[in-house]
PyMOL Python script that loads the backbone (N, CA, C, O; Angstrom):
from pymol import cmd

cmd.read_pdbstr("""\
ATOM      1  N   UNK A   1      51.668 121.076  55.199  1.00  0.00           N
ATOM      2  CA  UNK A   1      50.356 121.117  54.607  1.00  0.00           C
ATOM      3  C   UNK A   1      49.361 120.623  55.632  1.00  0.00           C
ATOM      4  O   UNK A   1      49.598 119.626  56.313  1.00  0.00           O
ATOM      5  N   UNK A   2      48.268 121.312  55.736  1.00  0.00           N
ATOM      6  CA  UNK A   2      47.278 120.951  56.731  1.00  0.00           C
ATOM      7  C   UNK A   2      46.267 119.993  56.136  1.00  0.00           C
ATOM      8  O   UNK A   2      46.067 119.952  54.922  1.00  0.00           O
ATOM      9  N   UNK A   3      45.635 119.228  57.003  1.00  0.00           N
ATOM     10  CA  UNK A   3      44.607 118.290  56.588  1.00  0.00           C
ATOM     11  C   UNK A   3      43.330 119.071  56.322  1.00  0.00           C
ATOM     12  O   UNK A   3      42.642 119.485  57.255  1.00  0.00           O
ATOM     13  N   UNK A   4      43.016 119.270  55.052  1.00  0.00           N
ATOM     14  CA  UNK A   4      41.844 120.049  54.701  1.00  0.00           C
ATOM     15  C   UNK A   4      40.980 119.261  53.739  1.00  0.00           C
ATOM     16  O   UNK A   4      41.483 118.672  52.782  1.00  0.00           O
ATOM     17  N   UNK A   5      39.714 119.249  53.984  1.00  0.00           N
ATOM     18  CA  UNK A   5      38.762 118.618  53.095  1.00  0.00           C
ATOM     19  C   UNK A   5      38.164 119.662  52.175  1.00  0.00           C
ATOM     20  O   UNK A   5      38.659 120.786  52.102  1.00  0.00           O
ATOM     21  N   UNK A   6      37.103 119.299  51.474  1.00  0.00           N
ATOM     22  CA  UNK A   6      36.483 120.250  50.567  1.00  0.00           C
ATOM     23  C   UNK A   6      35.789 121.390  51.285  1.00  0.00           C
ATOM     24  O   UNK A   6      35.435 122.389  50.658  1.00  0.00           O
ATOM     25  N   UNK A   7      35.587 121.260  52.589  1.00  0.00           N
ATOM     26  CA  UNK A   7      34.983 122.332  53.371  1.00  0.00           C
ATOM     27  C   UNK A   7      33.505 122.084  53.586  1.00  0.00           C
ATOM     28  O   UNK A   7      32.853 121.460  52.750  1.00  0.00           O
ATOM     29  N   UNK A   8      32.970 122.562  54.691  1.00  0.00           N
ATOM     30  CA  UNK A   8      31.552 122.340  54.978  1.00  0.00           C
ATOM     31  C   UNK A   8      30.683 123.286  54.166  1.00  0.00           C
ATOM     32  O   UNK A   8      31.096 124.395  53.827  1.00  0.00           O
ATOM     33  N   UNK A   9      29.466 122.828  53.857  1.00  0.00           N
ATOM     34  CA  UNK A   9      28.499 123.697  53.209  1.00  0.00           C
ATOM     35  C   UNK A   9      27.953 124.658  54.250  1.00  0.00           C
ATOM     36  O   UNK A   9      27.678 124.264  55.384  1.00  0.00           O
ATOM     37  N   UNK A  10      27.796 125.904  53.871  1.00  0.00           N
ATOM     38  CA  UNK A  10      27.192 126.858  54.788  1.00  0.00           C
ATOM     39  C   UNK A  10      25.680 126.680  54.822  1.00  0.00           C
ATOM     40  O   UNK A  10      25.036 126.947  55.837  1.00  0.00           O
ATOM     41  N   UNK A  11      25.126 126.229  53.712  1.00  0.00           N
ATOM     42  CA  UNK A  11      23.695 125.954  53.640  1.00  0.00           C
ATOM     43  C   UNK A  11      23.498 124.601  53.007  1.00  0.00           C
ATOM     44  O   UNK A  11      24.429 124.023  52.447  1.00  0.00           O
ATOM     45  N   UNK A  12      22.292 124.102  53.098  1.00  0.00           N
ATOM     46  CA  UNK A  12      21.984 122.850  52.413  1.00  0.00           C
ATOM     47  C   UNK A  12      21.984 123.131  50.920  1.00  0.00           C
ATOM     48  O   UNK A  12      21.522 124.195  50.507  1.00  0.00           O
ATOM     49  N   UNK A  13      22.493 122.205  50.083  1.00  0.00           N
ATOM     50  CA  UNK A  13      22.594 122.473  48.648  1.00  0.00           C
ATOM     51  C   UNK A  13      21.249 122.733  47.978  1.00  0.00           C
ATOM     52  O   UNK A  13      21.209 123.436  46.968  1.00  0.00           O
ATOM     53  N   UNK A  14      20.137 122.191  48.503  1.00  0.00           N
ATOM     54  CA  UNK A  14      18.857 122.324  47.824  1.00  0.00           C
ATOM     55  C   UNK A  14      18.003 123.472  48.363  1.00  0.00           C
ATOM     56  O   UNK A  14      16.860 123.633  47.934  1.00  0.00           O
ATOM     57  N   UNK A  15      18.523 124.264  49.283  1.00  0.00           N
ATOM     58  CA  UNK A  15      17.748 125.367  49.846  1.00  0.00           C
ATOM     59  C   UNK A  15      18.459 126.681  49.600  1.00  0.00           C
ATOM     60  O   UNK A  15      19.686 126.713  49.512  1.00  0.00           O
ATOM     61  N   UNK A  16      17.698 127.782  49.487  1.00  0.00           N
ATOM     62  CA  UNK A  16      18.348 129.083  49.283  1.00  0.00           C
ATOM     63  C   UNK A  16      19.076 129.524  50.544  1.00  0.00           C
ATOM     64  O   UNK A  16      18.719 129.134  51.655  1.00  0.00           O
ATOM     65  N   UNK A  17      20.081 130.328  50.354  1.00  0.00           N
ATOM     66  CA  UNK A  17      20.885 130.798  51.484  1.00  0.00           C
ATOM     67  C   UNK A  17      20.155 131.914  52.213  1.00  0.00           C
ATOM     68  O   UNK A  17      19.721 132.893  51.606  1.00  0.00           O
ATOM     69  N   UNK A  18      20.030 131.754  53.499  1.00  0.00           N
ATOM     70  CA  UNK A  18      19.465 132.800  54.345  1.00  0.00           C
ATOM     71  C   UNK A  18      20.352 132.924  55.566  1.00  0.00           C
ATOM     72  O   UNK A  18      21.052 131.970  55.906  1.00  0.00           O
ATOM     73  N   UNK A  19      20.349 134.065  56.237  1.00  0.00           N
ATOM     74  CA  UNK A  19      21.221 134.230  57.400  1.00  0.00           C
ATOM     75  C   UNK A  19      20.937 133.237  58.520  1.00  0.00           C
ATOM     76  O   UNK A  19      21.848 132.903  59.278  1.00  0.00           O
ATOM     77  N   UNK A  20      19.703 132.754  58.650  1.00  0.00           N
ATOM     78  CA  UNK A  20      19.394 131.823  59.735  1.00  0.00           C
ATOM     79  C   UNK A  20      19.953 130.432  59.469  1.00  0.00           C
ATOM     80  O   UNK A  20      20.146 129.660  60.408  1.00  0.00           O
ATOM     81  N   UNK A  21      20.218 130.093  58.201  1.00  0.00           N
ATOM     82  CA  UNK A  21      20.718 128.764  57.865  1.00  0.00           C
ATOM     83  C   UNK A  21      22.239 128.705  57.843  1.00  0.00           C
ATOM     84  O   UNK A  21      22.807 127.613  57.834  1.00  0.00           O
ATOM     85  N   UNK A  22      22.897 129.825  57.833  1.00  0.00           N
ATOM     86  CA  UNK A  22      24.354 129.841  57.710  1.00  0.00           C
ATOM     87  C   UNK A  22      24.988 129.368  59.009  1.00  0.00           C
ATOM     88  O   UNK A  22      24.576 129.759  60.102  1.00  0.00           O
ATOM     89  N   UNK A  23      25.990 128.527  58.866  1.00  0.00           N
ATOM     90  CA  UNK A  23      26.728 128.038  60.028  1.00  0.00           C
ATOM     91  C   UNK A  23      27.949 128.920  60.226  1.00  0.00           C
ATOM     92  O   UNK A  23      28.437 129.507  59.261  1.00  0.00           O
ATOM     93  N   UNK A  24      28.450 129.030  61.432  1.00  0.00           N
ATOM     94  CA  UNK A  24      29.660 129.828  61.626  1.00  0.00           C
ATOM     95  C   UNK A  24      30.833 129.175  60.910  1.00  0.00           C
ATOM     96  O   UNK A  24      30.967 127.952  60.940  1.00  0.00           O
ATOM     97  N   UNK A  25      31.681 129.966  60.269  1.00  0.00           N
ATOM     98  CA  UNK A  25      32.821 129.380  59.553  1.00  0.00           C
ATOM     99  C   UNK A  25      33.782 128.718  60.525  1.00  0.00           C
ATOM    100  O   UNK A  25      34.018 129.204  61.631  1.00  0.00           O
ATOM    101  N   UNK A  26      34.328 127.592  60.079  1.00  0.00           N
ATOM    102  CA  UNK A  26      35.322 126.901  60.901  1.00  0.00           C
ATOM    103  C   UNK A  26      36.698 127.242  60.380  1.00  0.00           C
ATOM    104  O   UNK A  26      36.902 127.249  59.166  1.00  0.00           O
ATOM    105  N   UNK A  27      37.642 127.522  61.242  1.00  0.00           N
ATOM    106  CA  UNK A  27      38.998 127.824  60.792  1.00  0.00           C
ATOM    107  C   UNK A  27      39.606 126.620  60.072  1.00  0.00           C
ATOM    108  O   UNK A  27      39.293 125.473  60.391  1.00  0.00           O
ATOM    109  N   UNK A  28      40.472 126.891  59.105  1.00  0.00           N
ATOM    110  CA  UNK A  28      41.089 125.823  58.323  1.00  0.00           C
ATOM    111  C   UNK A  28      42.019 124.964  59.168  1.00  0.00           C
ATOM    112  O   UNK A  28      42.226 123.792  58.853  1.00  0.00           O
ATOM    113  N   UNK A  29      42.582 125.524  60.235  1.00  0.00           N
ATOM    114  CA  UNK A  29      43.547 124.776  61.028  1.00  0.00           C
ATOM    115  C   UNK A  29      42.899 123.888  62.074  1.00  0.00           C
ATOM    116  O   UNK A  29      43.566 123.020  62.636  1.00  0.00           O
ATOM    117  N   UNK A  30      41.603 124.083  62.354  1.00  0.00           N
ATOM    118  CA  UNK A  30      40.966 123.249  63.373  1.00  0.00           C
ATOM    119  C   UNK A  30      40.344 122.025  62.722  1.00  0.00           C
ATOM    120  O   UNK A  30      39.790 122.111  61.626  1.00  0.00           O
ATOM    121  N   UNK A  31      40.436 120.894  63.392  1.00  0.00           N
ATOM    122  CA  UNK A  31      39.879 119.646  62.896  1.00  0.00           C
ATOM    123  C   UNK A  31      38.524 119.426  63.540  1.00  0.00           C
ATOM    124  O   UNK A  31      38.296 119.874  64.664  1.00  0.00           O
ATOM    125  N   UNK A  32      37.617 118.742  62.846  1.00  0.00           N
ATOM    126  CA  UNK A  32      36.337 118.423  63.464  1.00  0.00           C
ATOM    127  C   UNK A  32      36.551 117.598  64.726  1.00  0.00           C
ATOM    128  O   UNK A  32      37.537 116.870  64.840  1.00  0.00           O
ATOM    129  N   UNK A  33      35.627 117.715  65.668  1.00  0.00           N
ATOM    130  CA  UNK A  33      35.773 117.029  66.953  1.00  0.00           C
ATOM    131  C   UNK A  33      35.753 115.517  66.795  1.00  0.00           C
ATOM    132  O   UNK A  33      36.369 114.807  67.590  1.00  0.00           O
ATOM    133  N   UNK A  34      35.045 115.006  65.766  1.00  0.00           N
ATOM    134  CA  UNK A  34      34.955 113.559  65.605  1.00  0.00           C
ATOM    135  C   UNK A  34      36.069 112.990  64.727  1.00  0.00           C
ATOM    136  O   UNK A  34      36.062 111.791  64.447  1.00  0.00           O
ATOM    137  N   UNK A  35      37.020 113.802  64.288  1.00  0.00           N
ATOM    138  CA  UNK A  35      38.116 113.335  63.444  1.00  0.00           C
ATOM    139  C   UNK A  35      39.120 112.546  64.282  1.00  0.00           C
ATOM    140  O   UNK A  35      39.602 113.017  65.312  1.00  0.00           O
ATOM    141  N   UNK A  36      39.415 111.359  63.823  1.00  0.00           N
ATOM    142  CA  UNK A  36      40.354 110.482  64.525  1.00  0.00           C
ATOM    143  C   UNK A  36      41.780 110.870  64.137  1.00  0.00           C
ATOM    144  O   UNK A  36      42.071 110.978  62.946  1.00  0.00           O
ATOM    145  N   UNK A  37      42.667 111.080  65.092  1.00  0.00           N
ATOM    146  CA  UNK A  37      44.053 111.437  64.765  1.00  0.00           C
ATOM    147  C   UNK A  37      44.739 110.384  63.898  1.00  0.00           C
ATOM    148  O   UNK A  37      45.579 110.718  63.062  1.00  0.00           O
ATOM    149  N   UNK A  38      44.390 109.131  64.090  1.00  0.00           N
ATOM    150  CA  UNK A  38      44.997 108.069  63.269  1.00  0.00           C
ATOM    151  C   UNK A  38      44.552 108.211  61.821  1.00  0.00           C
ATOM    152  O   UNK A  38      45.358 108.029  60.908  1.00  0.00           O
ATOM    153  N   UNK A  39      43.275 108.536  61.595  1.00  0.00           N
ATOM    154  CA  UNK A  39      42.795 108.749  60.233  1.00  0.00           C
ATOM    155  C   UNK A  39      43.479 109.949  59.588  1.00  0.00           C
ATOM    156  O   UNK A  39      43.854 109.904  58.417  1.00  0.00           O
ATOM    157  N   UNK A  40      43.638 111.019  60.358  1.00  0.00           N
ATOM    158  CA  UNK A  40      44.317 112.204  59.832  1.00  0.00           C
ATOM    159  C   UNK A  40      45.759 111.887  59.471  1.00  0.00           C
ATOM    160  O   UNK A  40      46.248 112.315  58.425  1.00  0.00           O
ATOM    161  N   UNK A  41      46.444 111.139  60.331  1.00  0.00           N
ATOM    162  CA  UNK A  41      47.822 110.753  60.058  1.00  0.00           C
ATOM    163  C   UNK A  41      47.894 109.870  58.819  1.00  0.00           C
ATOM    164  O   UNK A  41      48.792 110.026  57.991  1.00  0.00           O
ATOM    165  N   UNK A  42      46.955 108.949  58.693  1.00  0.00           N
ATOM    166  CA  UNK A  42      46.923 108.066  57.530  1.00  0.00           C
ATOM    167  C   UNK A  42      46.724 108.872  56.245  1.00  0.00           C
ATOM    168  O   UNK A  42      47.396 108.618  55.246  1.00  0.00           O
ATOM    169  N   UNK A  43      45.804 109.841  56.266  1.00  0.00           N
ATOM    170  CA  UNK A  43      45.595 110.679  55.079  1.00  0.00           C
ATOM    171  C   UNK A  43      46.841 111.498  54.759  1.00  0.00           C
ATOM    172  O   UNK A  43      47.193 111.665  53.591  1.00  0.00           O
ATOM    173  N   UNK A  44      47.503 112.005  55.783  1.00  0.00           N
ATOM    174  CA  UNK A  44      48.733 112.780  55.561  1.00  0.00           C
ATOM    175  C   UNK A  44      49.818 111.906  54.943  1.00  0.00           C
ATOM    176  O   UNK A  44      50.519 112.337  54.027  1.00  0.00           O
ATOM    177  N   UNK A  45      49.957 110.684  55.441  1.00  0.00           N
ATOM    178  CA  UNK A  45      50.955 109.769  54.874  1.00  0.00           C
ATOM    179  C   UNK A  45      50.613 109.399  53.435  1.00  0.00           C
ATOM    180  O   UNK A  45      51.510 109.240  52.607  1.00  0.00           O
ATOM    181  N   UNK A  46      49.334 109.263  53.133  1.00  0.00           N
ATOM    182  CA  UNK A  46      48.930 108.975  51.757  1.00  0.00           C
ATOM    183  C   UNK A  46      49.271 110.139  50.835  1.00  0.00           C
ATOM    184  O   UNK A  46      49.719 109.929  49.708  1.00  0.00           O
ATOM    185  N   UNK A  47      49.061 111.374  51.310  1.00  0.00           N
ATOM    186  CA  UNK A  47      49.423 112.538  50.493  1.00  0.00           C
ATOM    187  C   UNK A  47      50.925 112.598  50.256  1.00  0.00           C
ATOM    188  O   UNK A  47      51.370 112.914  49.153  1.00  0.00           O
ATOM    189  N   UNK A  48      51.706 112.296  51.290  1.00  0.00           N
ATOM    190  CA  UNK A  48      53.164 112.299  51.150  1.00  0.00           C
ATOM    191  C   UNK A  48      53.592 111.223  50.159  1.00  0.00           C
ATOM    192  O   UNK A  48      54.437 111.468  49.299  1.00  0.00           O
ATOM    193  N   UNK A  49      53.012 110.038  50.279  1.00  0.00           N
ATOM    194  CA  UNK A  49      53.335 108.939  49.373  1.00  0.00           C
ATOM    195  C   UNK A  49      52.992 109.305  47.934  1.00  0.00           C
ATOM    196  O   UNK A  49      53.766 109.024  47.019  1.00  0.00           O
ATOM    197  N   UNK A  50      51.833 109.932  47.731  1.00  0.00           N
ATOM    198  CA  UNK A  50      51.428 110.343  46.396  1.00  0.00           C
ATOM    199  C   UNK A  50      52.401 111.366  45.820  1.00  0.00           C
ATOM    200  O   UNK A  50      52.781 111.274  44.653  1.00  0.00           O
ATOM    201  N   UNK A  51      52.802 112.328  46.626  1.00  0.00           N
ATOM    202  CA  UNK A  51      53.739 113.358  46.160  1.00  0.00           C
ATOM    203  C   UNK A  51      55.091 112.750  45.799  1.00  0.00           C
ATOM    204  O   UNK A  51      55.688 113.123  44.789  1.00  0.00           O
ATOM    205  N   UNK A  52      55.578 111.816  46.617  1.00  0.00           N
ATOM    206  CA  UNK A  52      56.854 111.164  46.316  1.00  0.00           C
ATOM    207  C   UNK A  52      56.761 110.343  45.040  1.00  0.00           C
ATOM    208  O   UNK A  52      57.673 110.369  44.214  1.00  0.00           O
ATOM    209  N   UNK A  53      55.662 109.614  44.876  1.00  0.00           N
ATOM    210  CA  UNK A  53      55.476 108.798  43.681  1.00  0.00           C
ATOM    211  C   UNK A  53      55.403 109.680  42.441  1.00  0.00           C
ATOM    212  O   UNK A  53      55.968 109.348  41.399  1.00  0.00           O
ATOM    213  N   UNK A  54      54.708 110.799  42.560  1.00  0.00           N
ATOM    214  CA  UNK A  54      54.593 111.730  41.438  1.00  0.00           C
ATOM    215  C   UNK A  54      55.961 112.295  41.052  1.00  0.00           C
ATOM    216  O   UNK A  54      56.274 112.410  39.867  1.00  0.00           O
ATOM    217  N   UNK A  55      56.774 112.647  42.048  1.00  0.00           N
ATOM    218  CA  UNK A  55      58.094 113.204  41.742  1.00  0.00           C
ATOM    219  C   UNK A  55      59.016 112.137  41.158  1.00  0.00           C
ATOM    220  O   UNK A  55      59.839 112.436  40.292  1.00  0.00           O
ATOM    221  N   UNK A  56      58.885 110.894  41.626  1.00  0.00           N
ATOM    222  CA  UNK A  56      59.695 109.809  41.043  1.00  0.00           C
ATOM    223  C   UNK A  56      59.332 109.579  39.585  1.00  0.00           C
ATOM    224  O   UNK A  56      60.213 109.397  38.744  1.00  0.00           O
ATOM    225  N   UNK A  57      58.041 109.586  39.283  1.00  0.00           N
ATOM    226  CA  UNK A  57      57.610 109.389  37.900  1.00  0.00           C
ATOM    227  C   UNK A  57      58.096 110.529  37.016  1.00  0.00           C
ATOM    228  O   UNK A  57      58.512 110.299  35.881  1.00  0.00           O
ATOM    229  N   UNK A  58      58.049 111.743  37.521  1.00  0.00           N
ATOM    230  CA  UNK A  58      58.535 112.894  36.755  1.00  0.00           C
ATOM    231  C   UNK A  58      60.030 112.770  36.501  1.00  0.00           C
ATOM    232  O   UNK A  58      60.505 113.091  35.412  1.00  0.00           O
ATOM    233  N   UNK A  59      60.773 112.306  37.500  1.00  0.00           N
ATOM    234  CA  UNK A  59      62.222 112.120  37.339  1.00  0.00           C
ATOM    235  C   UNK A  59      62.517 111.030  36.311  1.00  0.00           C
ATOM    236  O   UNK A  59      63.452 111.160  35.521  1.00  0.00           O
ATOM    237  N   UNK A  60      61.724 109.956  36.317  1.00  0.00           N
ATOM    238  CA  UNK A  60      61.917 108.884  35.345  1.00  0.00           C
ATOM    239  C   UNK A  60      61.629 109.382  33.934  1.00  0.00           C
ATOM    240  O   UNK A  60      62.352 109.048  32.995  1.00  0.00           O
ATOM    241  N   UNK A  61      60.561 110.188  33.781  1.00  0.00           N
ATOM    242  CA  UNK A  61      60.264 110.741  32.456  1.00  0.00           C
ATOM    243  C   UNK A  61      61.397 111.642  32.000  1.00  0.00           C
ATOM    244  O   UNK A  61      61.794 111.614  30.835  1.00  0.00           O
ATOM    245  N   UNK A  62      61.916 112.442  32.922  1.00  0.00           N
ATOM    246  CA  UNK A  62      63.015 113.343  32.586  1.00  0.00           C
ATOM    247  C   UNK A  62      64.238 112.541  32.180  1.00  0.00           C
ATOM    248  O   UNK A  62      64.913 112.881  31.208  1.00  0.00           O
ATOM    249  N   UNK A  63      64.529 111.477  32.919  1.00  0.00           N
ATOM    250  CA  UNK A  63      65.670 110.623  32.611  1.00  0.00           C
ATOM    251  C   UNK A  63      65.479 109.956  31.254  1.00  0.00           C
ATOM    252  O   UNK A  63      66.414 109.878  30.457  1.00  0.00           O
ATOM    253  N   UNK A  64      64.264 109.474  30.995  1.00  0.00           N
ATOM    254  CA  UNK A  64      63.967 108.844  29.709  1.00  0.00           C
ATOM    255  C   UNK A  64      64.115 109.823  28.569  1.00  0.00           C
ATOM    256  O   UNK A  64      64.638 109.466  27.513  1.00  0.00           O
ATOM    257  N   UNK A  65      63.665 111.055  28.760  1.00  0.00           N
ATOM    258  CA  UNK A  65      63.792 112.081  27.733  1.00  0.00           C
ATOM    259  C   UNK A  65      65.253 112.416  27.491  1.00  0.00           C
ATOM    260  O   UNK A  65      65.648 112.656  26.350  1.00  0.00           O
ATOM    261  N   UNK A  66      66.063 112.437  28.540  1.00  0.00           N
ATOM    262  CA  UNK A  66      67.486 112.729  28.399  1.00  0.00           C
ATOM    263  C   UNK A  66      68.175 111.639  27.595  1.00  0.00           C
ATOM    264  O   UNK A  66      68.982 111.929  26.712  1.00  0.00           O
ATOM    265  N   UNK A  67      67.861 110.390  27.897  1.00  0.00           N
ATOM    266  CA  UNK A  67      68.471 109.284  27.162  1.00  0.00           C
ATOM    267  C   UNK A  67      68.062 109.316  25.694  1.00  0.00           C
ATOM    268  O   UNK A  67      68.883 109.066  24.813  1.00  0.00           O
ATOM    269  N   UNK A  68      66.804 109.621  25.433  1.00  0.00           N
ATOM    270  CA  UNK A  68      66.332 109.713  24.055  1.00  0.00           C
ATOM    271  C   UNK A  68      67.020 110.862  23.326  1.00  0.00           C
ATOM    272  O   UNK A  68      67.389 110.726  22.160  1.00  0.00           O
ATOM    273  N   UNK A  69      67.192 111.977  23.999  1.00  0.00           N
ATOM    274  CA  UNK A  69      67.858 113.131  23.405  1.00  0.00           C
ATOM    275  C   UNK A  69      69.316 112.815  23.080  1.00  0.00           C
ATOM    276  O   UNK A  69      69.806 113.179  22.011  1.00  0.00           O
ATOM    277  N   UNK A  70      70.011 112.140  23.996  1.00  0.00           N
ATOM    278  CA  UNK A  70      71.407 111.763  23.764  1.00  0.00           C
ATOM    279  C   UNK A  70      71.507 110.833  22.558  1.00  0.00           C
ATOM    280  O   UNK A  70      72.406 110.984  21.731  1.00  0.00           O
ATOM    281  N   UNK A  71      70.595 109.881  22.455  1.00  0.00           N
ATOM    282  CA  UNK A  71      70.606 108.962  21.314  1.00  0.00           C
ATOM    283  C   UNK A  71      70.369 109.713  20.007  1.00  0.00           C
ATOM    284  O   UNK A  71      71.021 109.426  19.003  1.00  0.00           O
ATOM    285  N   UNK A  72      69.449 110.668  20.009  1.00  0.00           N
ATOM    286  CA  UNK A  72      69.180 111.451  18.801  1.00  0.00           C
ATOM    287  C   UNK A  72      70.374 112.317  18.417  1.00  0.00           C
ATOM    288  O   UNK A  72      70.685 112.450  17.234  1.00  0.00           O
ATOM    289  N   UNK A  73      71.045 112.906  19.399  1.00  0.00           N
ATOM    290  CA  UNK A  73      72.231 113.722  19.114  1.00  0.00           C
ATOM    291  C   UNK A  73      73.347 112.846  18.549  1.00  0.00           C
ATOM    292  O   UNK A  73      74.030 113.247  17.607  1.00  0.00           O
ATOM    293  N   UNK A  74      73.539 111.655  19.115  1.00  0.00           N
ATOM    294  CA  UNK A  74      74.551 110.736  18.586  1.00  0.00           C
ATOM    295  C   UNK A  74      74.253 110.362  17.137  1.00  0.00           C
ATOM    296  O   UNK A  74      75.162 110.321  16.308  1.00  0.00           O
ATOM    297  N   UNK A  75      72.998 110.092  16.832  1.00  0.00           N
ATOM    298  CA  UNK A  75      72.623 109.754  15.457  1.00  0.00           C
ATOM    299  C   UNK A  75      72.859 110.938  14.528  1.00  0.00           C
ATOM    300  O   UNK A  75      73.313 110.758  13.398  1.00  0.00           O
ATOM    301  N   UNK A  76      72.556 112.137  14.992  1.00  0.00           N
ATOM    302  CA  UNK A  76      72.777 113.333  14.185  1.00  0.00           C
ATOM    303  C   UNK A  76      74.263 113.551  13.923  1.00  0.00           C
ATOM    304  O   UNK A  76      74.653 113.888  12.805  1.00  0.00           O
ATOM    305  N   UNK A  77      75.093 113.361  14.945  1.00  0.00           N
ATOM    306  CA  UNK A  77      76.548 113.496  14.776  1.00  0.00           C
ATOM    307  C   UNK A  77      77.049 112.501  13.742  1.00  0.00           C
ATOM    308  O   UNK A  77      77.869 112.844  12.890  1.00  0.00           O
ATOM    309  N   UNK A  78      76.563 111.284  13.814  1.00  0.00           N
ATOM    310  CA  UNK A  78      76.975 110.259  12.856  1.00  0.00           C
ATOM    311  C   UNK A  78      76.571 110.638  11.433  1.00  0.00           C
ATOM    312  O   UNK A  78      77.353 110.460  10.499  1.00  0.00           O
ATOM    313  N   UNK A  79      75.365 111.156  11.261  1.00  0.00           N
ATOM    314  CA  UNK A  79      74.910 111.552   9.927  1.00  0.00           C
ATOM    315  C   UNK A  79      75.723 112.725   9.386  1.00  0.00           C
ATOM    316  O   UNK A  79      76.040 112.765   8.197  1.00  0.00           O
ATOM    317  N   UNK A  80      76.062 113.684  10.258  1.00  0.00           N
ATOM    318  CA  UNK A  80      76.867 114.831   9.823  1.00  0.00           C
ATOM    319  C   UNK A  80      78.260 114.368   9.419  1.00  0.00           C
ATOM    320  O   UNK A  80      78.796 114.826   8.409  1.00  0.00           O
ATOM    321  N   UNK A  81      78.854 113.462  10.200  1.00  0.00           N
ATOM    322  CA  UNK A  81      80.181 112.936   9.849  1.00  0.00           C
ATOM    323  C   UNK A  81      80.143 112.210   8.510  1.00  0.00           C
ATOM    324  O   UNK A  81      81.039 112.376   7.682  1.00  0.00           O
ATOM    325  N   UNK A  82      79.099 111.402   8.300  1.00  0.00           N
ATOM    326  CA  UNK A  82      78.969 110.696   7.018  1.00  0.00           C
ATOM    327  C   UNK A  82      78.817 111.677   5.863  1.00  0.00           C
ATOM    328  O   UNK A  82      79.399 111.481   4.796  1.00  0.00           O
ATOM    329  N   UNK A  83      78.036 112.732   6.076  1.00  0.00           N
ATOM    330  CA  UNK A  83      77.844 113.725   5.021  1.00  0.00           C
ATOM    331  C   UNK A  83      79.141 114.467   4.732  1.00  0.00           C
ATOM    332  O   UNK A  83      79.456 114.732   3.572  1.00  0.00           O
ATOM    333  N   UNK A  84      79.904 114.808   5.780  1.00  0.00           N
ATOM    334  CA  UNK A  84      81.185 115.491   5.572  1.00  0.00           C
ATOM    335  C   UNK A  84      82.192 114.575   4.888  1.00  0.00           C
ATOM    336  O   UNK A  84      82.942 115.015   4.017  1.00  0.00           O
ATOM    337  N   UNK A  85      82.209 113.319   5.273  1.00  0.00           N
ATOM    338  CA  UNK A  85      83.129 112.371   4.636  1.00  0.00           C
ATOM    339  C   UNK A  85      82.763 112.180   3.169  1.00  0.00           C
ATOM    340  O   UNK A  85      83.641 112.060   2.315  1.00  0.00           O
ATOM    341  N   UNK A  86      81.469 112.153   2.880  1.00  0.00           N
ATOM    342  CA  UNK A  86      81.019 111.995   1.497  1.00  0.00           C
ATOM    343  C   UNK A  86      81.353 113.243   0.676  1.00  0.00           C
ATOM    344  O   UNK A  86      81.669 113.127  -0.508  1.00  0.00           O
ATOM    345  N   UNK A  87      81.290 114.422   1.274  1.00  0.00           N
ATOM    346  CA  UNK A  87      81.585 115.672   0.576  1.00  0.00           C
ATOM    347  C   UNK A  87      83.078 115.833   0.325  1.00  0.00           C
ATOM    348  O   UNK A  87      83.456 116.533  -0.614  1.00  0.00           O
ATOM    349  N   UNK A  88      83.942 115.213   1.125  1.00  0.00           N
ATOM    350  CA  UNK A  88      85.387 115.337   0.967  1.00  0.00           C
ATOM    351  C   UNK A  88      85.957 114.404  -0.090  1.00  0.00           C
ATOM    352  O   UNK A  88      87.133 114.524  -0.433  1.00  0.00           O
ATOM    353  N   UNK A  89      85.171 113.485  -0.611  1.00  0.00           N
ATOM    354  CA  UNK A  89      85.687 112.555  -1.622  1.00  0.00           C
ATOM    355  C   UNK A  89      85.986 113.305  -2.923  1.00  0.00           C
ATOM    356  O   UNK A  89      85.182 114.126  -3.366  1.00  0.00           O
ATOM    357  N   UNK A  90      87.132 113.026  -3.528  1.00  0.00           N
ATOM    358  CA  UNK A  90      87.510 113.746  -4.759  1.00  0.00           C
ATOM    359  C   UNK A  90      86.611 113.413  -5.945  1.00  0.00           C
ATOM    360  O   UNK A  90      86.433 114.260  -6.819  1.00  0.00           O
ATOM    361  N   UNK A  91      86.033 112.201  -6.010  1.00  0.00           N
ATOM    362  CA  UNK A  91      85.219 111.833  -7.170  1.00  0.00           C
ATOM    363  C   UNK A  91      83.890 112.576  -7.225  1.00  0.00           C
ATOM    364  O   UNK A  91      83.246 112.612  -8.273  1.00  0.00           O
ATOM    365  N   UNK A  92      83.477 113.164  -6.118  1.00  0.00           N
ATOM    366  CA  UNK A  92      82.216 113.897  -6.104  1.00  0.00           C
ATOM    367  C   UNK A  92      82.394 115.344  -6.563  1.00  0.00           C
ATOM    368  O   UNK A  92      81.407 116.037  -6.811  1.00  0.00           O
ATOM    369  N   UNK A  93      83.632 115.805  -6.676  1.00  0.00           N
ATOM    370  CA  UNK A  93      83.876 117.211  -7.021  1.00  0.00           C
ATOM    371  C   UNK A  93      83.945 117.403  -8.503  1.00  0.00           C
ATOM    372  O   UNK A  93      84.144 118.524  -8.972  1.00  0.00           O
TER     373      UNK A  93
END
""", "prot")
cmd.dss("prot")
cmd.show_as("cartoon", "prot")
cmd.util.cbc("prot")
cmd.orient("prot")
């Protein structure tokens, strides 16, 4: 993933667009001349950290949902067994 910001304005936000005000487009892969490589690296590491944290949280939610589902299935099995045992009693027939 490349270090990309929101992008430069081609015109000033408060003025109408005219051909004389338009700036030449900058390629997405080129960095501004005043961009510090350390700052770019820091932003890249922050994005990586955010992505890892997001995936860990998603995995924890998935794990939590799995545990909750297993508990619900166990409770359902127990209720079905109780209902079957109650239906097999001779005094209920």
